[in-house]
Structures are given as structure tokens and as C-alpha cells.
N, C-alpha and C positions, 0 to 999 in steps of 0.2 A: 486919760483913762483913769477912772476909779475903781481900786479894788476894794470887794466887800468880802465879808467871811461866806455869806450864804445869799441864797434866794430861794424865797419861799412860794411857789407856783400854786394857786390855787385855780380848778377846773369848775366853773360852776355850768352844771350839767341842766338839771329839769327840776320843777317840784309838780307834786300833783297831792289832790286832798285837800287843797287848801281853803280856809275859811273865807268866803266872800263878802267883804264889808259893807258893798253895796249893792243894793239889789236890781238896781238898774243900769242897763248899759253894760258892756264888755268887760271883763277882768282885764286891768292893764297895772303889771307888778314889774317892781324893778327891786334890786337887792343893794343895800348898803354894806360894805364890807370895813371893817376896821381890825388893822392887825397893828398892834402897839400906838404909835401916834400917826400911822400912816391910813388915809381913807380911800378906798375906791367906790365908783357906783356904776352898775350894771346898766344896759340898754333896758328900754321898756319892751316888755312881751305882751302881747295879747293870748289869754287864756282861751284854749280851744279843745275841746272833749275832755275838759277836766284835767287836763296836762300842760303845764308852761315850761319851754325850751328856751334858753339863753345860749349855750354852747361856747360859753367867754372863759378866757384865761385872765388870769390876774397875777401881776409878778410884784412881792414885795423883797426889796434889798434889805438885808441885815446886817448889821454890824457886829463884831465879836460880842459888844456886850448886850446888844439886842436880842442876840441868838441865846446867851445866857438867861435872860430874864424873861423873855417872853414865854408866857404860858398858854394865851388863848387867841383864838381869833373870833369874832363876834360877827354873825351876818344877819342883818335885819330884813325880812320882806317887808316891803312896804305896796301900797295899792294906791295907784294914780286916781285923784278926783277931781274933776274938772272944776268943779265951784265950792270947794273947802280945801282944806289941809289935806295931803296925803295921810293914809292912816295904817297903821301900824298892823300888818295880819301875824307874823309871828317873828321868833328869835331862835337862832341855833348857835351854841358855844362849841367850838370844835377847841379842843385842848391838844397844843402841838408841841409843847415842850419835850415830851419823849421822841415825837418825831424828827425836831431837829437836834436833838442829843444823838440818837441815832444816825441820823442823816451825816452830822459832823463826823463820826467815826468812820463811816462806810464811804464817806464823799459822794454820795447821791442816794435818795430813798426816794421811791414812788409808791404812791398807794393808788389801786384801782378807785374809780368813782363807785360810791358806798352811800346809801340813803340815811340820813340824820333826821331824827323826829324834830319837828316844828313845836317850839314851845309858845303857848299863847299868854296874853296877857295875865289871864287867872292862872297861869302855873300848869293848866291841862296842855295835852299832847294834841295835834290835829296836822295831818299832812306829813309828807316827807319831802327834804331837798336833798338831790342828788349832788354830791360834791366830791373832786379827786383831788389828792395834795401830793405834790413833789417838793423834794427839798435839795438842793445843790450847792457843794461848799467850792470854796475857790473862784468864784466868777469874778470876770473882769467886767464892768458896764460903763458904758457911756453915758456922760451926766445927762446929755439931752433925752437920751433915750431909757433912763430910768424910770421916770415916773409918764408913761403914755398913755396910761387910762383916765378918762376923766375923772376930778375929784369931786365935784359938787353933783347937787340934784340934777337929773335929765330936765332940759329945759322945756315949757310946756309947748305943745303944739296950738297953733290958732284954731278957735272952736268955731266950727261951719255951722250956721244956725239950720241949714237943711239936711245935717246928719241924720238927727233922730229920725224927721220924717221918712228919708229914704231906708233907715233901718225897718221902720215899721211897715212900709207898703211896699218895697220890693220883694220881700220872700210872698206877699199874698197875691202879686201878680202870675197868671197862668202862663209862665213864659213857654213851656213846653206846647203848649195848644197854640200861642201865636206864632212860633216858628214853624210848628207842623201845618198851621194854616198856609203860612208863607210858601212852603216848600210844595204842599200839595197843590196849590194853585197853579204852580209852574208845571207839574206834571200831567195835569188833565187838560191843558189848552192842545186843541185839536188843530193841527197845521193842513191846510189844503192847497 
């Protein structure tokens, strides 16, 4: 068992109003989180109805020295591209120095999920990321369970050639008429 001074836990909830870098295909986003020298990556989610949901927790174990020196956590929202490099949508810097200091005094501090503005590459704001924070002191962690999140970029899924064709043609097929016709033909069959 390894004793650490504290654990900073981030609850990545959702994002909305993001800038869509690619105009073709669905929005597929993930978030990279940097807390000191530790990195984590969220799962890839598909944007539906202009809101993206992750609902993922990330834990960062901090030594006493890291608790004194850590000032901010940087979150970068990335959009997955099938044919090129993933593009940066925006960045959030959450200043956690005071949260860690107050949490160390109280031994526990939790902040409910709140929206943070997303800063684009040109310095303007667009969209919000909802994020919750929790800091706990004097926690015992097992070495194997300490870093249970993936640390790299999520692996790419194999590209299916037929998927764009189905995305274009399936919404155009009048499925209601097809199913209505099938059920209607069964009802009107006369048995003698």
C-alpha cells in the first residue's frame, strides 16, 4: 500500500455549444486531461442534439510536494478525424491551487459540476464544459489501482467503407410506410 497526501478527482460530465471542426460526418470528441505530469484521456463520444455526454471520473494521486506546487489542470477537447490528425476544439484551464489548499485543511472538499468556458485557439470563447471537482486528503491507494485510466489517445476504430453510404441512404427510406404496408397486408387477409 502506498500512502499519498491527496487525491484530486475530476468528474467530466458534458459539453455543449462546441465548434464543429469537420462539417462532414458526426461529431466525435474526447478530452485529454493534464494534471501536473499525469495525463488521462476520456472515451470518445458522439455529439447528438448539440450536447456531448461523457460522465467519466478521473483520479489523480498527488504527493505532498505536488499538492503544494499544483496550480492548474488543463483539459483539451479534441475532435476525432478519420482521415487526418485529430483537431483541437478548445481548451479549459481549471485553477485548483485554492481547492487543494482548502481541501487539505478540511480533509475533504467537493464542488458540484459547474460549467467552464471553452477557450478556442484564437482566444475567444465558444461552448461550455461541465466539470465537477473533489479533493480528499490522507488516502491509501494500491499501486496497481492508482492509474486505472488509459493514458494515451483512444485507439482508432476500423473504417467501414459502407458506413457513409448507409448514413446517407437509411434516413431516406420510408420505413414507416414499409412497416405499415407489411402490417396492413396481414390485417386485410380474409380467411374463409
